[in-house]
C-alpha positions, 0 to 999 in steps of 0.5 A, spaced: 500 499 500 505 504 501 508 503 494 502 505 491 501 511 495 508 513 493 506 513 485 501 519 486 506 524 490 508 529 486 516 529 487 520 535 487 528 532 486 532 539 490 533 539 497 533 547 495 530 550 489 529 558 488 526 561 482 524 568 480 518 567 476 514 573 471 509 569 468 502 571 465 499 566 470 502 561 475 504 554 471 500 548 475 492 548 474 491 542 479 492 542 487 498 539 489 502 536 495 510 535 496 514 533 501 518 540 501 516 546 504 514 552 500 516 559 501 512 564 496 514 572 496 509 576 491 511 582 488 505 583 484 499 583 488 495 578 483 496 571 487 491 567 491 492 560 494 487 555 494 488 552 501 484 545 502 477 548 500 479 556 502 481 562 497 487 566 500 489 573 497 497 573 498 499 580 499 505 583 495 511 583 499 509 578 504 511 571 505 506 565 504 508 559 508 506 552 506 507 546 509 508 539 507 502 537 509 498 543 505 494 541 499 495 547 495 494 551 488 497 557 487 493 561 481 492 568 478 487 573 481 481 573 475 479 580 475 475 581 469 475 589 470 482 589 468 483 588 461 491 588 461 492 584 467 499 584 470 503 578 470 504 574 476 511 576 479 513 572 485 519 569 488 518 561 489 522 557 494 522 550 496 527 546 501 527 539 505 527 539 512 534 534 511 537 541 507 537 545 514 542 539 517 540 535 523 545 539 527 541 546 525 534 543 527 536 541 533 539 548 535 534 552 532 526 551 531 526 553 523 520 549 522 515 550 528 511 556 524 510 551 518 506 546 523 503 551 527 498 554 522 491 553 525 488 558 520 489 561 514 491 568 516 497 565 519 500 562 513 501 570 511 508 573 515 509 581 513 516 583 515 517 590 518 521 594 513 528 593 515 527 586 515 523 585 509 529 589 505 534 585 508 530 579 506 529 581 499 537 582 498 537 575 501 532 572 496 536 575 490 542 572 492 540 565 493 536 566 486 543 569 483 547 563 486 541 558 484 542 561 477 550 560 476 552 554 471 559 555 474 559 554 482 564 558 486 568 555 492 564 555 498 557 557 494 553 551 496 555 553 504 554 561 503 547 559 500 545 555 506 547 561 510 543 565 506 537 561 507 538 559 514 538 568 516 532 569 511 528 563 515 530 565 522 527 573 520 520 569 518 520 565 524 522 570 529 516 574 526 511 569 526 513 567 533 511 575 535 505 575 531 503 568 534 507 566 541 507 558 540 506 554 546 511 549 549 518 548 549 523 547 543 524 540 546 517 539 545 516 542 539 522 538 536 519 532 538 512 533 535 515 535 529 518 528 528 512 525 530 508 529 524 515 526 519 513 519 521 506 520 520 507 523 513 511 517 511 506 512 514 499 516 513 497 510 508 498 505 514 494 503 520 497 508 525 494 508 532 496 512 538 499 506 541 503 505 535 506 512 535 507 512 543 512 505 541 516 508 536 517 514 540 517 512 547 510 516 549 505 514 554 498 516 550 496 521 555 503 524 554 502 524 546 496 527 546 498 532 551 504 534 547 500 535 541 495 539 544 500 544 548 504 545 541 499 544 536 492 545 539 490 539 536 490 531 537 495 527 533 489 523 530 485 529 528 492 531 524 493 525 521 486 525 519 487 532 515 494 529 512 490 523 509 483 527 506 488 532 503 492 527 500 485 524 498 483 531 495 490 530 490 489 523 488 481 525 487 484 531 482 488 526 478 483 522 476 483 516 480 477 513 482 474 514 490 475 507 491 482 507 490 483 514 493 480 512 499 485 505 499 491 509 497 490 514 504 489 508 509 481 506 508 479 499 506 471 501 508 469 505 502 463 508 506 468 510 512 472 513 507 466 517 504 464 519 511 470 522 514 471 526 507 465 529 507 465 531 514 473 534 513 472 537 506 464 539 506 462 534 500 462 527 498 469 524 494 464 524 488 461 530 488 468 534 490 472 530 484 466 532 480 467 539 482 474 540 481 474 537 474 469 543 472 473 547 475 480 545 471 475 545 465 472 552 466 477 558 463 473 564 467 474 559 473 480 563 478 483 555 479 485 556 472 
């Protein structure tokens, strides 16, 4: 089952990638999810993000954060009153957790803000003017290094340093806007458990399984998640499964297959959970998403 599920995961090969893109519209026309975390920095004010079933306007000169559990699609805002729409101008940055290095991840919590987003507004981080100017300089440097065909001595180390500086600015601002609960040690343990859930979501995962894997009792496990994230591990697992299911349904596979690939052998149970979380049946969702893909007037273009 796990091997089958991996067939449908979108694969980005790079552990780190950054590009400055100026295009008439965004490239991908279906919701997607990937193991890399993503940062988007719009320079134009015509970008929106479909996040699960919500539409979020992305303000220019703010960072938009997406975790490796977020089913999303970036689109151009469809303003029918604009006869000559401006191109979509943005920086797009992907990174895998391992790019930060285990030592660095254990010393500084640079992923906490990606996991702590409990409402749409928390995906947006706006720096003050001084930090924003420095962030734009870092984006420019990182993009310039990524474009070079002939890497200079030390370029890779400089790239990682500049990226950590950028990510630290974003995390510090996020924490000031949304104080996080629990210690850094608690947070790191929760993120390890989340990574495990993301790798094994298609399998039968129970609280006792997580407890054995991470040497935690059930009470301690649930208390940890509630203090750090405000949700239970079971709720997070179900949401990740449903996000993956919407991606699979959008790709055109059957409802029964989608259910099996995200860990549900019982079709009725899968449909019930899907409707509770997404607000419509899997079949209705699949029909709707295909209509949106085919409708050129939709902002889901």
